Every structure is written in structure tokens, then in C-alpha cells.
C-alpha positions as CSV (number, residue, x, y, z in Angstrom):
1,M,108.4,152.8,2.1
2,P,106.0,156.6,2.2
3,I,104.8,157.8,5.5
4,D,101.3,156.5,7.1
5,L,100.1,160.3,8.6
6,S,97.6,158.4,10.4
7,R,99.1,156.5,13.1
8,Y,101.1,159.7,13.9
9,P,100.5,161.9,16.5
10,T,98.4,165.7,15.5
11,N,101.8,167.1,16.0
12,W,104.3,164.7,14.9
13,S,106.2,167.4,12.2
14,Q,106.8,169.6,16.1
15,M,107.9,166.5,17.6
16,A,110.0,165.8,14.9
17,R,112.0,169.4,14.5
18,D,112.1,169.3,18.1
19,V,114.1,165.7,18.1
20,K,116.2,168.0,15.2
21,R,117.2,171.1,16.5
22,R,118.2,169.0,20.1
23,V,121.2,166.8,17.9
24,Y,121.7,170.1,16.3
25,W,120.7,168.5,12.8
26,T,123.5,165.8,13.2
27,C,122.9,162.2,12.6
28,Q,122.2,160.5,15.8
29,L,124.4,157.5,14.7
30,C,127.3,158.0,11.9
31,S,127.7,162.3,13.2
32,K,127.4,163.2,9.5
33,P,125.7,167.0,9.9
34,C,122.8,167.4,7.7
35,L,120.8,170.0,5.9
36,L,119.0,171.9,8.2
37,K,114.6,172.6,7.3
38,G,114.5,175.1,4.3
39,E,117.9,175.7,4.6
40,D,120.1,176.7,0.4
41,W,122.5,174.2,-0.8
42,S,125.6,177.2,-0.6
43,D,125.0,177.8,3.4
44,F,124.8,174.1,4.2
45,V,128.0,173.7,2.5
46,R,129.9,176.4,4.0
47,R,128.1,175.3,7.9
48,A,129.2,172.0,7.1
49,G,133.1,172.8,6.7
50,F,132.7,170.4,3.3
51,T,136.1,171.5,0.8
52,V,135.3,172.2,-3.0
53,A,136.3,168.7,-3.8
54,E,133.5,167.5,-1.0
55,A,130.5,170.0,-2.0
56,I,130.9,168.4,-5.0
57,A,130.2,165.1,-4.7
58,A,127.6,165.7,-1.8
59,S,126.0,167.7,-4.7
60,H,125.8,164.1,-6.3
61,H,123.7,162.5,-4.1
62,P,121.5,165.5,-1.6
63,K,119.2,163.2,-0.1
64,R,121.8,161.4,1.6
65,Y,122.3,165.2,3.9
66,E,118.3,164.8,4.5
67,L,118.0,164.0,8.5
68,D,114.7,161.8,9.4
69,A,113.6,161.7,12.8
70,A,113.3,157.8,13.2
71,H,111.0,155.4,15.6
72,V,113.2,153.0,16.8
73,N,111.0,150.5,18.3
74,H,108.3,151.2,14.5
75,D,105.6,152.8,17.5
76,P,104.1,155.8,15.7
77,E,101.2,155.6,18.3
78,N,103.3,155.6,21.7
79,L,103.3,159.5,22.7
80,D,106.7,158.3,24.5
81,A,108.2,156.7,21.4
82,D,111.8,156.4,20.9
83,I,112.6,159.0,18.4
84,R,116.0,159.6,17.1
85,A,117.9,161.6,14.5
86,W,118.8,159.4,12.0
87,C,120.1,160.8,8.2
88,N,118.3,158.9,5.3
89,P,120.9,156.5,4.4
90,C,121.7,155.5,8.5
91,H,117.8,155.7,8.7
92,C,117.7,153.4,5.7
93,R,119.9,150.6,7.3
94,Y,118.4,150.8,9.9
95,D,114.6,149.6,8.5
96,L,116.6,147.0,6.1
97,A,117.6,145.5,9.1
98,Q,114.4,145.8,10.9
99,L,112.3,144.6,7.6
100,R,111.7,141.4,9.2
101,R,110.2,142.6,12.3
102,K,107.9,145.3,10.7
103,Q,106.5,143.1,8.5
104,H,105.1,140.7,11.7
105,L,104.2,144.6,13.5
106,N,102.6,145.4,10.2
107,A,100.7,141.8,10.0
108,E,100.0,141.5,14.1
109,R,97.7,145.0,13.3
110,H,96.1,143.9,10.4
111,G,94.9,140.7,12.2
112,Q,96.5,138.4,10.3
113,L,98.2,135.3,11.8
114,H,101.6,134.2,11.0
115,L,102.7,130.5,10.5
116,G,103.9,129.8,13.8
117,A,100.7,130.5,15.4
118,I,99.5,127.4,13.6
119,A,101.7,124.6,13.8
120,P,104.1,124.8,16.7
121,P,108.0,124.4,15.1
122,A,109.8,121.4,14.8
123,P,113.5,120.9,13.7
124,G,114.5,120.9,10.2
125,G,117.3,119.8,8.0
126,H,115.7,115.5,8.5
127,G,117.2,116.2,12.0
128,K,120.9,117.3,9.9
129,D,120.6,120.2,12.1
130,P,118.9,121.1,15.1
131,S,119.4,124.8,15.6
132,V,117.1,125.4,12.0
133,V,113.7,125.4,12.5
134,Q,111.2,124.3,10.3
135,L,107.2,124.0,9.9
136,P,105.2,121.4,9.8
137,L,103.2,121.5,6.3
138,N,101.0,118.4,7.5
139,G,97.5,119.4,5.8
140,L,98.4,122.3,4.9
141,L,99.8,121.4,1.4
């Protein structure tokens, strides 16, 4: 998903770089070494201590070795936000797991309601499983 820089502080680039420097350009989730900004691939391979086979395998997926600054709570407007340095795959996995939450926050930000605001939830599944919740559609169809 593309980044909407209008929601970020004006010094976002500096903040992101500081977070990455603080963890020595290493992912905080998987501890994988990542590329420094502007670093040559061969310098990175030496710094990371890859074997020849690891370097060849890594070269097929260089994006996996880019470090992102990630907002844990998806709140870029918050100047005191919890920001972590995660490699691209870890950041993508986290965002995918948080997709429903991000969609909800985005809808709220744009003034859209969710169905829970229209009708209270009721047990679903024809009473077979009370843990399943289904919204009543009376009058909505």
C-alpha cells in the first residue's frame, strides 16, 4: 500500500532514519541484517557475513533486505507513535494481520460507519453456535 505522506510529520524521513540507526539496520522482529540507505549490495553482503550461497540466494530477493519504519498502531499523525524498524517481509506480514483494523480506522477517518453502528449484533447460525455473531438485516434489504 502506498504511503500517504500528508499524514506524516514533516520530519518523517529523519525520524525513520533515527529508528533504523538505533537498531543498527537490523529487523526488530526477525533480527535479519538489512541494507543501509544507499549501500552497495556487495558491501552489504560482506557486512552481513553471508556465504557465497547465501549471497546468491539473497540477491534474487533484494527487497527482503530493505528496512522499513513501521507504525505499530497505524497512527502516523501521532508524534509520540510507537515506531519499529522491520524488514519488508515482517512489515508486510504485520500489516496483513492488521488489515481489518486498518480498514476500520480508514473508514472512521473518512466518516464512514460500520454495520455495527446501524444494528446491534445478534447470535447467528440459527442458534447453533452463540459465538458466531450476525447482524440483523431487517429493513435493510
